[in-house]
N, C-alpha and C positions, 0 to 999 in steps of 0.2 A: 504569524501563522505561515508555515512552509507548505507550498503547493507544487504539484507537478502539472504543468499546463500543456495545452496542445502544441505550443511552440517547442516546449521541451521534448515532447513526443516526436515531432518532425525532426528536430535536431538529432535526437538519438537514432532515428531510422537512417538519416543521411550519414551520420558518422559511423554507424555500424556497418553500413554497406560499403562506404568509400574507404574506411579506415579499419579494416577487420582487426588489425593488430592492437587497436585501442579498445576492443570490446571488453566489457566487464565480464569476468568469468570466475567461477569458483575454482580455486587451485586444487582442492581435493575435498570431496564430499562423498558420503555413502548414504544411500536411501534404502529403506526396507519397503519393497513394493509388494509385500505379501497381501493376502486377502483378509487380513484381520479387520474387525469392525473399527470404524473411525471413532476416536474418542473426542468428546467435546468438553471443553473446560466450562466451569460454572460461569466464568466471566463472559464467555461467548454466549452462553445460554441466556444470561441476564440481558446482554446487549442486543439480543434478537428481539426483545420487547422494545418497540419503537419509543414508548414513553421514557424508558430507561436510557435509550440511546440519545434522545434529544437532551435529556438532563446531563448526561456525560459530556456530549459535544459542547454544550453551552458552558459547562463548568470549566472544562480543561482547555478549550481553544480560545476562549475570551474574544469572540468576534465583536464587531461594532454593534450588531443587532442580534438579539436572541432568536434562535430558530424555533418556530412553532411546530408542534407535533404534526399538524396537518400538512406542513410543507415538506416533510421528510417521508420518503418511501424506501422500502427495502429493494435493493437492486439485485436482480438475478439474471444470469447470463447463461444460456445454453452452451454458447461457445466456450466460456470459461469452465463450466462444469465438465464438458467433454475433455478439454485440454488438461485439467487438473483432477481427473476422476479418482485418482488414487490418494489424494491428500485432502485435508480439510481446508477449504477456502477461507480467507478472511471474511469478516462481515462487511458488507458494502451497502451504504445508504446513498441515495441521491436526493439532493435538495432541489425540489421542483422549480423554484423561482429563479435560481442562479445557475442551474446545471453544474453544481459542484458535487463531487462524489467524496464520501468519507470512507476510507478503507481502514478497517480496524482489525489489527492482528494481535493475538495474545501470545506471549512467550513466558515460560517459567525458567528459562535458561538464556545465557548470553549467546546469541547467534551472530557470529561475525559476518555472515553472508546475508543477513536480513535485508540490507540495502539493495542487493542484487535481486532478491526475490520480490521486494516491494516494487522495484523498477519494472520487472516483468509484469506484475499485476497492473501497475499504472498504464503501461503500454497496451495491455489486453483490454482494460476498461475503455480507454479512448478508442482503440480499434473497433471494439464491439459497438460503442456509441456511434462512431462515424459510419458504420455500415448501414445504419438506419436513417441517415440524414441525406438531404440534398444540400450541396454546398454552393454558395455564391459569395460575392465579395462582402456581404453583410453577415455572414454566418459567424456566430460567436461559439467558441470552442469551450469544452468543459475544463474544470480544474479537478485534480485529484488531491485530496488532503490525506497523506499516509500517516496513520497513528499506530504506534506499537505500545501495547500495555505490557509492561514488564513486571513480573511478580517473583523474580528469582531471589536467592539468598544474598548474592554479591551485588555491590553497586554496578550499574551499567557501565561497561568499559569499552564496548565496541564503538567504532566511529559512527556518527550519525549522518555524515555526508560522504557519499561514495567518491566524490571528487578528491577527497583527502587520501583515498586508497589507490588511486590510479597512478600507474607508472608513466612518467613522461618528463619532457624537458620544458623549460619555460617558453621555448620557441613554438611548441605544439600545445600550449596551454588551452587554446580555444577549442581543441578537439576532444577535451575530456567531457564525459557525460556527467551531468550534475543533478543529483537528487538528494534531498535531505529529508530525513524522517523525524516525526515528532514522537519522542519516547516519553511515556508517562510511567514513572516508577511508583510502585505502591510500597507502603511500609511493611506489610505482611505478605509472605509468600502464600500462594494458593496451593493447597495440598489435595483438594478433592477433585477428581475427574469423573465425569459421568460417562458410562459406556452405553 
């Protein structure tokens, strides 16, 4: 299972501040920021049901122990809702016992910048989580498990590790930001979207 830990978060923050040249960035992208109503995929609607989400996580991530429904709660963040008010956020669940977050995004097309977007979401989740905590030497930090459900026509071809996409030399290898996403491909593309 691939996770984004607090240590990864700290590493990213320090590397982004000290080495701006190595920041992960989209080369070119265009966004429609109109006021059209947000569309929600059926997959996201299903996974908003905690019972379905628990079944999905247990089936696809194959952890050592199965997660129970009462251990999982939907994570909502006013901070993230404000920051991403014009786009549909991924579904985020928090495992109460382990402070593990499951970030679930659905795509029906290959998005070669999804690793960058997931990295931003991971940093925002940990930032928001840390604002509500008092830290000491015994504080355990959360993990974020990024999951992308892909239902497109073509086989997934984008890189799953953003480290593979970063420009650099072997001398500066330690300064690359590392995040890996769990991509789950389905056999049939999703065609229906609810408005």
